[in-house]
C-alpha positions in Angstrom: 102.4 78.1 72.1 104.0 80.8 70.0 103.8 80.1 66.3 106.3 82.4 63.8 107.0 81.7 60.4 108.0 84.3 57.3 108.0 82.9 53.8 109.6 85.3 51.0 107.4 84.7 47.3 109.3 86.3 44.6 107.0 87.3 42.1 107.7 86.4 38.6 108.6 88.7 35.9 105.7 89.2 33.3 105.7 90.7 29.6 105.0 94.1 30.8 108.0 94.0 33.1 110.4 93.0 30.7 108.9 95.9 28.2 109.0 98.2 30.6 112.7 97.5 31.6 113.6 97.3 27.7 112.2 101.0 27.4 114.0 102.3 30.2 117.2 101.1 29.2 116.8 102.1 26.1 115.6 105.8 26.7 118.4 106.0 29.1 121.0 105.0 26.4 119.6 106.8 23.3 119.5 110.0 25.7 122.7 109.7 27.0 124.6 109.3 23.9 122.5 112.1 22.6 123.6 114.5 25.4 127.4 113.0 25.0 127.4 113.8 21.1 126.3 117.3 21.7 128.8 117.7 24.6 131.7 116.5 22.1 130.9 119.0 19.3 130.1 121.9 21.6 132.4 121.6 24.2 129.7 122.3 27.0 131.1 119.1 29.3 128.5 119.6 32.2 126.1 117.6 29.2 128.9 115.1 29.8 127.8 115.2 33.6 124.0 114.8 32.8 124.9 111.7 30.7 126.3 110.0 33.6 123.6 111.2 35.7 120.8 109.5 33.5 123.1 106.5 33.0 123.4 106.0 36.8 119.5 106.6 37.1 118.6 104.5 34.8 120.7 101.5 36.6 118.8 102.9 39.6 115.2 102.3 38.0 116.0 99.2 36.5 117.5 97.7 39.8 114.3 98.5 41.8 111.7 96.8 39.4 112.1 93.9 41.7 109.1 92.4 43.5 109.1 90.1 46.6 106.4 89.2 48.9 107.0 88.3 52.7 104.6 86.9 54.7 104.7 86.8 58.3 102.4 84.5 60.8 102.9 85.3 64.3 100.1 83.5 66.4 96.7 85.4 65.4 98.2 87.5 62.8 99.4 87.1 59.2 101.2 90.3 57.7 101.7 90.8 53.8 104.9 92.8 53.0 105.9 94.0 49.6 109.8 94.5 48.7 110.3 96.6 46.0 114.1 96.4 44.8 115.4 94.9 47.8 115.5 98.1 49.2 111.8 99.4 50.2 109.3 97.8 52.1 105.5 98.2 52.4 103.0 96.3 54.3 100.2 95.5 52.2 97.6 94.0 55.0 97.7 92.8 58.6 95.0 89.9 58.9 93.6 88.7 62.4 93.1 84.8 61.8 90.3 84.9 64.1 88.4 86.7 61.5 88.6 84.6 59.0 85.8 83.0 56.7 87.3 81.0 54.0 90.1 79.5 52.9 91.2 77.3 50.1 93.4 77.1 47.0 92.4 79.7 44.3 90.3 78.4 41.1 89.1 82.5 40.1 85.5 81.8 41.5 86.0 82.8 44.7 85.3 86.1 46.6 82.6 87.7 44.5 81.3 89.4 47.1 84.5 91.1 48.9 84.7 94.3 49.4 88.4 94.4 49.0 91.1 92.4 47.3 94.7 92.3 48.1 97.0 90.5 45.3 100.6 89.1 47.1 101.1 86.0 44.8 103.7 84.9 42.7 102.0 85.8 39.4 102.2 82.6 38.1 98.8 81.0 39.3 100.2 77.9 40.4 99.6 76.7 44.0 97.9 79.8 44.8 95.8 80.4 47.8 92.6 82.8 49.1 91.5 84.1 52.4 88.7 86.0 53.0 88.9 87.5 56.1 87.1 90.7 57.7 89.5 93.6 58.1 89.4 96.5 60.2 89.5 99.2 57.3 88.5 97.6 54.6 85.5 95.3 55.1 85.3 92.1 53.8 88.7 91.4 52.3 89.8 88.5 50.0 93.7 88.0 50.0 95.1 86.1 46.7 98.9 84.8 48.1 101.1 81.6 47.2 101.6 79.8 50.3 103.7 77.0 51.0 102.9 74.1 53.1 104.7 75.3 56.3 103.0 78.8 55.8 99.7 77.1 55.4 100.0 74.8 58.1 101.0 78.0 60.5 98.1 79.8 59.2 95.4 77.1 60.1 96.6 77.2 63.9 95.6 80.4 64.4 92.0 80.4 62.1 88.6 79.4 64.0 88.0 75.6 64.3 85.0 75.8 62.0 87.2 76.8 59.3 90.4 74.4 60.1 88.0 71.5 60.5 86.6 71.9 56.9 90.1 72.8 55.5 92.0 70.2 53.7 95.8 70.6 54.8 98.6 69.3 52.9 100.8 66.9 54.0 102.6 67.4 57.4 105.9 65.7 55.6 108.0 68.6 54.2 108.6 68.0 50.3 112.7 67.7 50.8 112.0 64.9 53.4 109.4 62.7 51.5 111.4 63.0 48.5 114.9 62.0 50.2 112.5 59.0 51.6 111.3 57.4 48.6 114.9 57.3 47.2 115.9 55.7 50.2 113.2 52.9 50.3 114.2 52.1 46.7 117.6 51.3 47.7 
């Protein structure tokens, strides 16, 4: 039976991201204001066009700063794509699930002997998982990501039996239905 699933995870905005946005906006506004002032006093109206171009460029840069990760599980493959600004997509890694050596909840102590690390999580550290697998290009690779319960179950379907048997999978019941069932029993 074929299995397929997708999950989109938005990376949380960090203080460094906010600082970059403020610097871009402040610098762009300051530069465009200076150009408009010089244009007004010198009657070089081409500088006005340049100032407008800077404002549009600033908006383009700011709109492209968002980051999302898409996890795609297709049978024995886990593909991770990075989507920047909802306009550019880059494949970070493809993992063959039958090469997975370990999978579990990430606490920071795993993957010391990994040759490469790919981080594709929401940056909160809450519900982060790790996956260690052999990659054809990078060797022993650790992936840190933030899958939901459904994605973890889809990944587990493609794992080798020895890994799947020691894995503590989340409940089969989706969160929304479980909450609804609890409310319904109280009435």
